[in-house]
NUGU-295122 format. One line per field, with one value per residue (C-alpha): residue number from 1; residue in three letters; z, x, y. Coordinates in Angstrom, 2 decimals. Each point is the difference from the previous one (the first is absolute). Last residue first. Layout:
num = NUM, ... $
residu = ALA, ... $
up = Z, ... $
east = X, ... $
north = Y, ... $
// end
This chain:
num = 268, 267, 266, 265, 264, 263, 262, 261, 260, 259, 258, 257, 256, 255, 254, 253, 252, 251, 250, 249, 248, 247, 246, 245, 244, 243, 242, 241, 240, 239, 238, 237, 236, 235, 234, 233, 232, 231, 230, 229, 228, 227, 226, 225, 224, 223, 222, 221, 220, 219, 218, 217, 216, 215, 214, 213, 212, 211, 210, 209, 208, 207, 206, 205, 204, 203, 202, 201, 200, 199, 198, 197, 196, 195, 194, 193, 192, 191, 190, 189, 188, 187, 186, 185, 184, 183, 182, 181, 180, 179, 178, 177, 176, 175, 174, 173, 172, 171, 170, 169, 168, 167, 166, 165, 164, 163, 162, 161, 160, 159, 158, 157, 156, 155, 154, 153, 152, 151, 150, 149, 148, 147, 146, 145, 144, 143, 142, 141, 140, 139, 138, 137, 136, 135, 134, 133, 132, 131, 130, 129, 128, 127, 126, 125, 124, 123, 122, 121, 120, 119, 118, 117, 116, 115, 114, 113, 112, 111, 110, 109, 108, 107, 106, 105, 104, 103, 102, 101, 100, 99, 98, 97, 96, 95, 94, 93, 92, 91, 90, 89, 88, 87, 86, 85, 84, 83, 82, 81, 80, 79, 78, 77, 76, 75, 74, 73, 72, 71, 70, 69, 68, 67, 66, 65, 64, 63, 62, 61, 60, 59, 58, 57, 56, 55, 54, 53, 52, 51, 50, 49, 48, 47, 46, 45, 44, 43, 42, 41, 40, 39, 38, 37, 36, 35, 34, 33, 32, 31, 30, 29, 28, 27, 26, 25, 24, 23, 22, 21, 20, 19, 18, 17, 16, 15, 14, 13, 12, 11, 10, 9, 8, 7, 6, 5, 4, 3, 2, 1 $
residu = VAL, ASP, VAL, PHE, LYS, ALA, ALA, ARG, LYS, ALA, MET, GLY, ALA, MET, VAL, ALA, GLU, ILE, GLN, ASN, PRO, THR, ARG, MET, ILE, ALA, HIS, GLN, GLU, LEU, SER, GLU, GLU, MET, LEU, LEU, GLU, ASP, THR, THR, GLY, ASP, ALA, MET, HIS, ASN, SER, LEU, ARG, LYS, ALA, GLY, ARG, ILE, ALA, HIS, PRO, ASN, ARG, ASN, ALA, ILE, GLU, THR, ALA, ILE, ALA, THR, ALA, LYS, ALA, HIS, PRO, ASP, ASP, ASP, VAL, HIS, THR, ALA, LEU, GLY, PHE, GLU, LYS, ALA, GLU, ALA, GLY, SER, PHE, GLU, ARG, ASN, THR, TYR, VAL, LEU, GLU, ARG, LEU, VAL, ASP, ASP, ARG, VAL, LEU, GLY, ARG, TRP, LEU, ALA, TYR, GLY, GLY, MET, ASP, PRO, VAL, LEU, GLY, TRP, LYS, LEU, GLU, MET, ILE, ALA, MET, ARG, THR, ASP, PRO, HIS, ALA, VAL, ARG, ILE, ASP, ALA, GLY, SER, ALA, ILE, GLN, LEU, GLY, GLY, GLY, PHE, CYS, VAL, GLY, HIS, LEU, ALA, ALA, VAL, VAL, PRO, VAL, PRO, LEU, LYS, ARG, TRP, GLN, THR, ALA, VAL, GLN, GLN, PHE, LYS, ASN, SER, ASN, GLY, PHE, THR, ARG, GLU, THR, LEU, ALA, PRO, GLU, ASP, ASP, LYS, PRO, GLN, ARG, GLY, PHE, SER, ALA, THR, ASP, LEU, GLY, ALA, CYS, PHE, ALA, ARG, GLY, GLU, GLY, SER, LEU, VAL, VAL, ALA, ARG, LEU, GLY, LYS, MET, ASP, HIS, LEU, VAL, GLN, GLY, ALA, ARG, ILE, ILE, TRP, ASP, PHE, MET, GLU, PRO, ASP, LEU, ALA, ASN, MET, LYS, ASP, GLY, ARG, VAL, LEU, ARG, VAL, GLN, ALA, VAL, GLY, ASP, GLU, GLY, LEU, GLU, ILE, SER, VAL, ARG, ASP, ASN, LYS, PRO, PHE, GLU, MET $
up = -130.37, -1.69, -1.57, 1.67, -1.50, 2.80, 0.12, -0.02, 2.60, -1.94, 3.08, 0.96, -3.52, -0.22, 3.38, -0.70, -3.48, 1.56, 2.24, -2.95, -2.13, 2.76, 1.90, 3.37, -0.05, 0.67, 2.55, 1.79, 0.32, 1.22, 2.50, 1.46, 0.20, 1.92, 2.59, 0.24, 0.62, 2.70, 1.74, -0.07, -2.41, 1.23, -0.41, -2.07, -2.90, -1.64, 0.09, -1.68, -2.79, -0.38, -0.26, -2.72, -1.96, 0.30, -1.02, -3.17, -0.82, 0.29, 1.27, -1.95, 0.81, 3.71, -0.65, -1.98, 2.82, 2.50, -2.26, -0.61, 3.74, 0.52, -2.80, 1.35, 3.57, -0.81, 3.43, 1.15, 2.92, -0.48, 1.05, 1.37, 2.38, 2.25, 2.93, -0.42, -3.74, 0.72, 2.31, -2.96, -2.10, 2.69, 2.57, 0.57, 2.91, -0.71, 3.81, 0.09, -3.30, 0.56, 3.62, -1.00, -2.72, 2.44, 2.48, -2.65, -1.59, -3.64, -3.17, 0.90, -0.30, -1.54, -3.15, 1.72, 2.35, -2.81, -2.38, -0.65, 3.36, 2.37, 2.71, -0.05, 2.20, -2.54, 1.84, 0.63, -3.75, -0.36, 0.11, -0.59, -2.26, -0.93, -2.28, 1.23, -0.27, -3.57, 0.09, -1.82, 0.57, -0.98, -0.65, -0.58, 1.81, 2.72, -2.54, -0.48, 3.78, 0.27, -2.63, 1.77, 3.07, -0.83, -2.25, -0.53, -1.78, -1.27, -0.25, -2.73, 0.05, -1.30, -1.27, -0.55, -2.68, 0.16, 1.19, 3.17, 2.28, -2.22, -0.03, 3.79, -0.02, -2.64, 0.85, 3.54, -1.21, -2.53, 2.47, 0.49, 0.15, -3.70, -1.28, 0.85, 3.53, 1.50, 3.53, -1.24, -1.51, -3.79, -1.77, -1.84, 1.83, -0.22, 3.25, 1.28, -0.29, 3.07, 0.44, -3.74, 0.02, 2.61, -2.74, 1.71, 0.40, -0.78, -2.59, -1.26, 0.37, -1.55, -3.66, -1.45, 2.13, -0.12, -0.55, -1.67, -1.35, -0.87, -2.69, -2.45, -3.44, -0.68, 2.24, 1.61, 3.58, -1.17, -1.75, 3.06, 2.29, -2.19, 0.01, 3.81, 0.09, -2.49, 2.06, 3.29, -1.66, -1.50, 3.42, 1.54, 1.53, 0.37, -2.53, 1.51, -1.47, -2.86, -0.36, -1.09, -1.94, 2.13, -1.85, -1.08, -1.61, -1.32, -0.02, -2.74, -1.23, -3.14, 2.22, 0.79, 0.62, 2.10, 0.96, 2.74, 0.75, -3.04, -2.58, -2.97, -0.42, 1.08, -2.79, 0.34 $
east = -3.96, -2.60, 0.75, -2.17, -2.44, -1.14, -3.51, -0.04, 0.36, 2.87, 2.24, -1.00, 0.49, 3.46, 1.06, -1.27, 1.55, 3.38, -0.30, -1.02, 2.90, 2.60, 1.21, -0.16, -1.07, 3.18, 1.29, -3.35, 0.11, 3.60, -0.64, -3.04, 1.90, 2.82, -2.40, -1.69, 3.29, 1.08, -3.36, 0.15, -2.20, -2.50, -3.47, 1.01, 1.50, -3.36, -0.89, 3.29, -0.63, -3.53, 1.31, 2.44, -2.78, -2.12, 2.97, 0.57, -3.72, -0.17, -3.55, -3.24, -0.12, -0.21, -3.17, -1.42, 0.81, -1.81, -3.05, 0.02, 0.04, -2.92, -2.01, 0.75, -0.83, -3.46, -1.51, 3.43, 2.33, 3.63, 3.42, -1.16, 1.91, 1.02, -2.24, -2.37, -0.25, -0.71, -2.84, -1.81, 0.70, -1.64, 1.41, -0.16, 1.83, 2.95, 0.56, 3.80, 0.61, -2.32, 1.21, 3.66, -0.57, -1.62, 2.87, 2.63, -1.64, -0.74, 1.66, 3.71, 0.46, -3.19, 1.84, 2.69, -2.53, -2.45, 2.39, -2.25, 0.64, -2.76, -0.01, -2.10, -2.61, -2.78, -1.51, 3.57, 0.32, -2.77, 1.59, -3.46, -1.94, -3.63, -0.29, -2.77, 1.99, 1.07, 3.76, 2.75, 3.50, 3.30, 3.47, -1.44, 1.49, -2.62, -2.68, 1.70, 0.16, -3.69, -0.86, 2.16, -2.20, -3.25, -1.08, -3.75, -2.35, 2.23, 3.65, 1.67, 3.80, 2.34, 3.40, 2.91, 2.60, 3.22, -1.87, 1.60, -2.79, -2.52, 2.23, -0.24, -3.57, -0.01, 3.69, -0.75, -1.80, 2.70, 2.88, 1.57, 3.43, 0.71, -2.89, 0.75, 1.29, -0.40, -1.46, -3.48, 1.41, 0.10, -2.60, 1.61, -1.97, -3.20, -1.36, -3.17, -3.16, -2.21, -0.27, -0.39, -3.80, 0.06, 1.12, 2.53, -1.06, -3.42, 1.41, -1.26, -3.59, -3.46, 0.98, 3.32, 3.05, 2.32, 3.61, 0.58, 3.53, 2.16, 2.39, 0.35, 1.23, 1.84, -0.93, 3.00, -1.25, -3.61, 0.64, 1.68, -2.74, -2.68, 1.85, 0.03, -3.74, -0.53, 1.89, -1.68, -3.41, 0.69, 0.88, -3.24, -0.37, -3.58, -1.12, -3.50, -0.48, -2.31, 2.20, 3.11, 1.00, 2.74, 0.47, 3.06, -0.81, 3.28, 0.41, 2.35, -2.34, -0.80, -1.44, 1.58, -2.55, 1.04, -2.20, 0.35, -1.64, -1.90, 2.77, 1.05, 3.75, 1.90, 2.11, 3.73 $
north = 95.97, 2.12, 3.39, 2.63, 2.46, 2.27, 1.40, 3.75, 2.75, 1.61, 0.07, -3.53, -1.29, 1.57, -1.40, -3.51, 0.13, 0.82, -3.05, -2.16, 1.21, -0.59, 3.05, -1.74, -3.64, -2.02, 2.53, -0.14, -3.78, 0.02, 2.79, -1.69, -3.30, 1.75, 1.37, -3.40, -1.82, 2.44, -0.24, -3.78, -1.93, -2.60, 1.49, 3.04, -1.95, -0.71, 3.69, 0.87, -2.51, 1.36, 3.57, -1.05, -1.65, 3.15, 2.18, -2.03, 0.07, 3.81, 0.48, -0.47, -3.73, 0.88, 2.00, -2.90, -2.43, 2.24, 0.30, -3.76, -0.69, 2.40, -1.60, -3.47, 0.97, 1.35, 0.70, 1.18, -0.62, 1.01, -1.31, -3.34, -2.30, 2.91, -0.98, 2.97, -0.69, -3.66, 1.07, 1.57, -3.07, -2.08, -2.41, -3.76, -1.57, -2.31, 0.06, -0.30, 1.80, 2.96, 0.32, -0.11, 2.58, 2.40, -0.48, 0.74, 3.03, -0.78, 1.30, 0.14, -3.76, -1.34, -1.12, -2.09, -1.59, -0.64, -1.73, -2.99, -1.70, 1.11, -2.69, -3.16, -1.70, 0.56, 2.96, 1.16, 0.72, 2.56, 3.41, 1.44, 2.34, 0.52, 3.04, 2.29, 3.24, -0.88, -0.22, 1.90, -1.40, 1.65, -1.44, -3.46, -3.00, 0.33, -0.92, -3.37, -0.47, 0.87, -2.59, -2.56, 0.35, 1.77, 2.86, -0.29, 2.40, 2.78, 0.94, 2.07, -0.41, 2.71, -1.18, 2.40, -0.84, -2.09, -3.11, -1.39, 1.22, -1.75, -3.11, -0.29, -1.29, -2.76, -0.53, -1.15, -3.12, -0.80, 0.38, 3.40, 1.70, -0.49, -2.10, -3.67, 0.60, -3.47, 0.01, -0.86, -3.20, -0.20, -2.18, -2.94, -2.69, 2.02, 1.38, -1.70, 2.07, -0.15, 3.75, 0.67, -0.29, 2.79, 2.40, 2.23, 3.60, 1.47, 2.41, 3.36, -1.09, -0.12, -0.18, 1.04, 0.70, 3.00, 1.08, 3.39, 0.30, 3.01, 1.27, -2.90, 1.08, -3.23, -2.94, -1.74, -0.18, -0.23, -3.33, -1.49, 1.25, -1.53, -3.32, 0.12, 0.65, -2.81, -2.59, 0.89, -0.05, -3.44, -1.41, 1.34, 3.45, 1.17, 2.61, 0.06, -3.49, 1.12, 3.09, -1.85, 3.11, 1.58, 3.25, 1.99, 3.36, 1.36, 3.78, 1.23, 2.74, -1.99, -2.71, -3.36, -2.77, -3.01, -2.97, -2.62, -3.39, -1.31, 0.41, 2.13, 0.07, 3.12, 1.46, 0.70 $
// end
């Protein structure tokens, strides 16, 4: 499935299996308008079924990763046929949650590169990534209370396990701004780097050089950790391992490691 050219999101799949996904509404700091929501979801749908995909780097062009909801959309009246927020139109999510939760649902790891501004919905989208690399001076905030709203784009589900409860409550209740360096202390960023895109790409490239079947299995296990019981997780580990052991890619990983050469895996 090819991704149509548009003025909101671009996808480029490299030969190494790393897809560079960029928010390209740079003149508006990649703020989220209705078209941006639609194109981000379409991008996720294409990536989900993309052949040869091993990892994703998610970034924003221009001066920001994403400034959050476009303020021009605040006064927009819902269309007559627009589903209610409580309707689950994308599995367990509504449309606005899907733009963030879909990154966690992708079968491969997603590494987000954050710079400039990462506010509100933009931070919730970044939180859907498996790994986040932020420039130390990135301006970040859980912004919704500033507008009299609550975070409702999947943030609470995605922040679970990342941020200490009292820290998260303060950031939500006060909508105070914090830096990329502080985000690492809070758990909202994995790494801080002066070139977050280069660092994110390096991590994604390293992931892409691992057994793609094992990487997908590891992501499924990671996703189950938040709400699976101990018994369920122990069984899931065994099921994933049983499916991988002695398969061609697993054998290739062993042979390549012993020979100290690059592995040549068969893609999923």
